[in-house]
N, C-alpha and C positions, 0 to 999 in steps of 0.2 A: 447482799445476795438474797436475803429473805424478801426484800421488797420486790425484786425482779420475779421471784418465784410466785409471790402473792399476786402480782400484776398479771402474770401469764395465766394463772388460774382464773382470775376475773375476766380476762379476755376470752378464754375458752368458754366459760359459762355464758358470756354475752353472745358469742358466736353461735352457740347451740340454741339459745333462746331466739335469736334472730332467724336462724334457719328453720326452727320449728314453727315460727309464725308464717312462713312462706309456703306451707305445705298444701295450700289449695283448699283448706277446710272452711275458710271464711268467705265473705262476699254475700251479695244479696241472693235471696232464694229465687230460683227461676219460677216464672208463672206456671200455674197448673193448667195445662191445655186439654184436660180430659173432657171439658165441656165445649171445646172449639177454640178458635183463635180470632181475635179482633185486630184489624189493622186500620190505620187512618191514612187515607189517600188525600193529602192536602191539595194537590193540583186539581183534582176532580171534585173536591169538597164532599167526600164520601167516607163513611165508616163501613168497612166490609167485615162481615162475620162469615167465617168458614167453619162449617160444622165438622165434628169428628166423623170418621168413617163408620158407616153402618148404623147411624142414628137418624131417625126421621123426626123432623122438626115440626112442632105445632105453631110456635111463635117465637120471634126474637124482638126484644125491645130494650130501651135504655131509659135511665133516669138521669137527668142533668140537674145538678145542684149548684146554685150560684156560689162562687168562692167567697164573695163579700157578704152575702146574705143567705145563710143556709136554709131559711124558711121559703126561699124562692126556688121551686122545683118545677121542671118541665119534663114531660114524658115524650117519647118518640118510638115509632114502630118501624122496624126494618121491613123492606119489601123483597120478596124472593125474585131473583133473576135466574130463569131456567137455563139460559145460555151459559152463564158463568157457573151455575149451580152454587151460588153464594147468596147471602142476604145482604142487601144494600140499604144504608141509611143516608139520605141526601141531607146535608147540613148547609146547603146554600141559602142565601137570603130569602128566596121564594119557596122554600121547602114546605110541603104540606104533610110531611111525616111527623111533625111536632104537634103537641097538644096546645102549645102557646108560643109566644115570642121568647127568644133567648138571646139576649144581647149582653156581651161581656165575657168573663172567664167562668167556666163551669167545670165541675168534676163530673165525669161520665162513668156510669156503672151499667154494663151490659148484662142482660138476663136472657135466659133461654128456657123454653118449656119443650121438652121432648115428648113426642107422641106416645101416649100410653104410660107416661111416667107420673103415677098418682100415689098419694099417701093412703093410709088405711081407711080413711073416710071417702076416698074416691076423688079428692081434690087434686088438681094439677100441682106438681112440684116445680117451683121456680128455682133455677140454678144460676149462680153468678158465673160469668165468663171472664177469665183473666183478672187483671188488676184494675183498680179504679184509675182512670186516665184523666189528665188535665187537658181540657179543650180551651185554648186561649182565643180570645177575640171572636167569639161566636157572634153572628149577626143574622139570626133567623128571625125574619120579620113576619113571614106568612103565618106559620104556626096555627093552622086551623084544623089539624088532623084529630083523630080520635085519641082518647087516653090509652095508655098501654094496658095489656092484660095483666093479671087474669081478670076477665070480665065477669060480672055477676050473672 
């Protein structure tokens, strides 16, 4: 009888622990969208940046770091589309939005500079947008665009 009582207590403790773990407190942290949202449109070979409401943008750009060789980095500049009111980065093979060729797998980090957003010395503040994203099988061959800001 004592064994049954001890087992029932153990089962009750296990059930409480299991239910406590399912309370919704875990899981990955959602991305911070306060600087805007980045989406990848693979069919059109575009990365689209949607700014937050009420913020005027000076520039949107990205850094691409090669997964196999972290010293290989390429910059890219988003172009503003006034019809969509979004910033577009073309990552097709002939894109001239990139500062150099990018062939292979790259980590992409998108940055934004908001108009009038400066530090105490008057330098523009660069803010990261969302999480770092993996761009697989990039094949940007053109890559003759300017380097990303901030420009000297």
